[in-house]
C-alpha positions as CSV (number, residue, x, y, z in Angstrom):
1,M,-147.8,108.0,-27.6
2,S,-146.6,106.7,-30.9
3,D,-143.1,105.6,-31.6
4,A,-142.7,108.5,-34.1
5,A,-143.0,110.9,-31.1
6,R,-140.3,109.1,-29.1
7,L,-136.5,108.9,-29.4
8,R,-133.8,106.5,-28.1
9,V,-132.3,107.7,-24.9
10,D,-128.7,107.5,-26.1
11,K,-129.6,109.5,-29.2
12,W,-131.5,112.1,-27.2
13,L,-128.5,112.6,-24.8
14,W,-126.3,113.1,-27.8
15,H,-128.7,115.5,-29.5
16,A,-129.0,117.5,-26.3
17,R,-125.1,117.6,-26.2
18,F,-124.7,116.0,-22.8
19,F,-122.1,113.7,-24.4
20,K,-119.7,114.3,-27.2
21,T,-120.5,111.0,-29.1
22,R,-123.5,108.8,-29.3
23,S,-121.4,105.8,-28.4
24,L,-120.3,107.5,-25.2
25,A,-123.9,108.3,-24.3
26,A,-124.8,104.6,-25.0
27,K,-121.9,103.5,-22.7
28,V,-123.3,105.7,-19.9
29,V,-126.7,104.2,-20.3
30,T,-125.5,100.6,-20.4
31,G,-122.8,101.0,-17.7
32,P,-124.0,102.8,-14.6
33,G,-127.3,103.3,-16.2
34,I,-129.7,106.3,-16.0
35,R,-133.1,106.7,-14.5
36,V,-136.1,107.6,-16.6
37,N,-139.0,108.8,-14.5
38,G,-137.3,107.3,-11.4
39,E,-136.9,103.8,-13.0
40,R,-133.4,102.5,-13.8
41,V,-132.8,102.0,-17.5
42,T,-129.8,99.9,-18.8
43,K,-130.6,99.7,-22.5
44,A,-129.7,102.4,-24.9
45,S,-132.7,101.5,-27.0
46,H,-135.1,102.7,-24.3
47,T,-137.2,105.6,-25.7
48,V,-138.0,108.9,-24.2
49,A,-140.5,111.7,-25.0
50,P,-141.6,114.9,-23.3
51,P,-142.1,115.3,-20.4
52,D,-139.9,112.4,-19.2
53,S,-137.4,113.1,-16.4
54,L,-133.9,111.8,-16.7
55,T,-131.3,111.4,-13.9
56,F,-127.8,110.4,-14.8
57,A,-124.1,110.9,-13.9
58,Q,-122.0,113.3,-16.0
59,G,-118.5,113.7,-14.8
60,D,-118.6,114.3,-11.0
61,R,-122.2,115.7,-11.1
62,I,-125.6,114.1,-11.0
63,R,-127.8,115.7,-13.7
64,V,-131.6,115.9,-13.5
65,V,-133.2,117.1,-16.7
66,E,-136.7,117.1,-18.1
67,V,-137.2,116.2,-21.8
68,A,-138.8,119.3,-23.4
69,G,-138.3,118.3,-27.1
70,L,-136.8,115.6,-29.2
71,G,-135.0,117.3,-32.0
72,T,-134.1,115.9,-35.4
73,R,-130.4,116.5,-35.4
74,R,-127.4,117.3,-33.2
75,G,-127.5,121.0,-33.8
76,P,-125.8,124.1,-32.2
77,A,-125.8,124.5,-28.5
78,A,-128.7,126.9,-28.4
79,E,-130.8,124.4,-30.3
80,A,-129.7,121.6,-27.9
81,Q,-130.6,123.6,-24.8
82,A,-134.1,124.0,-26.1
83,L,-134.5,120.2,-25.8
84,Y,-134.5,120.1,-22.0
85,V,-135.2,121.9,-18.8
86,D,-132.4,121.5,-16.3
87,H,-133.4,120.7,-12.7
88,T,-129.9,119.8,-11.6
89,P,-129.2,121.1,-8.1
90,P,-126.4,123.7,-7.9
91,P,-122.9,122.4,-6.9
92,A,-122.0,122.7,-3.2
93,P,-120.3,126.0,-2.4
94,R,-116.5,125.9,-2.1
95,V,-115.4,125.9,1.6
96,G,-112.6,128.5,1.9
97,P,-110.6,130.2,-0.8
98,R,-109.1,128.3,-3.7
99,P,-105.5,127.2,-3.1
100,T,-102.7,129.1,-4.9
101,G,-100.0,127.3,-6.8
102,R,-97.7,127.6,-3.8
103,D,-100.3,126.1,-1.5
104,R,-100.8,123.2,-4.0
105,R,-97.0,122.5,-4.1
106,R,-96.9,122.5,-0.3
107,M,-99.9,120.1,-0.1
108,D,-98.3,117.8,-2.7
109,A,-95.0,117.8,-0.9
110,A,-96.6,117.0,2.5
111,R,-98.6,114.1,0.9
112,D,-95.5,112.7,-0.8
113,E,-93.5,112.8,2.5
114,G,-96.0,110.4,4.0
115,H,-95.6,107.8,1.2
116,G,-91.7,108.0,1.1
């Protein structure tokens, strides 16, 4: 495949709106790194093209996406979503109900008592 049909991985992550800035996308690539087709990549200049598979950390989730297109700009969200197919597993279901504000204050107070 020619270089014209490929795009830098940091630029693609930014175009697809996984990261707010291109420098943040590059920092993720060079820091913990990402996997392209199962192989670890640590250089932001690594290129991707359809149908490459990317695995990377985003916040507290591990994202698994397939490159469906390259895009020419960082456009609106609908345009960005057309650049990939998301294969990320759903988050684990919450165990029990969400704590109320009162419950949270009680948990914080109990935790602080142990450190006092």
